[in-house]
N, C-alpha and C positions, 0 to 999 in steps of 0.2 A: 138676164140682168144684162143691162145697158153701162158701158165704162165710159167716163168715169162715172161711178157710183159716190154721191155723196150722204152720209149717212147723219144726222141728228139725233142725238137718243138725250130724252128729256127726263125731269123728274114729274111724273104723274101726283105726286104727292103733297108738291111745290107748287102746284097749278104753274108750271112753266110750259103750257104749251100754247101761249100766247107768243113768249119770246121765241121760241123753234119755229112757229111758224113764220114769225117776221125774219126770222135768220134767213127761213128757206125762201119766202119771197123775195128777199134781196141777194141773194145768191141766185136765183131763178133769174131774175132782173139782170142782173150783172151778164152773166156766163148763160145768155140765152143759145149759145151754139154748141158749145163746151161742155155741161154738162149731157148725159147718159141719163142721168137717172136720180133722182133725190129723193129721200126715204125719210120718215118722222118716226120714232121708236121711242115707243111710251116707256121709262123704266123707274126705278126707286130709288130711294136711299139720299135725294139729293144729288142725282146723277145730271148733269150736262156736260156730252160730248159729242165731238164732230169728227167723222174717219172721211178721207179720200181714199176709196177703193180699197177698204179694209184697214187702212195703216192708221192712227189715231195722231191727229193733228191740232187738237183743241180737248183738253181738260178742265174743267172748274175746281174740280178736285184737289188734282194738281200745283196748276195755278194760283189756287186759292179768288178768282175773279172771275167774272165772265167776261167773253173776249168781245173787246171792240171791235164793230162791223167793219172798220178800214183795215183791222189787222189780219181777220177772220179773211178777208176779198186776198187780202195781200199772199197768204198762207196757200189760199185753194189756186191762187192763178198761178202761182211761182209752181205748184205742184201741176196744174193741166193744160195751163196757155201761157210758159214766162214772156212770150213777146205780147200780148195783150196790156194793152195800157188801160190801166183806171182810172184814168182823169184824176179829178179831185183826190180819190184816195190814196193818188201814188205823189203827191205835195208832203213834204218834209213839214213837221209842225215846225212853227218856229219860235213857240213857245217852252221847249222843253230844255 
């Protein structure tokens, strides 16, 4: 197993495979040199969880929503490559 390992566990009953693969693609494109391994894990019961090296960093059940990609990239960056710039994903949302 290569580190850091990103896991995206998604609900097959909810047909969230496309969402999970899109998330994986975005993360692999952003962290081309930083991610050691990325795994998609089929699950059930409405699960959508993201882990970095075994640590749960986002749970749809806990948060009551899906993660925004910008938010997910920032959380992962802070865990695996804090010095990395995320370009436009680092900019503050002026509409808040």
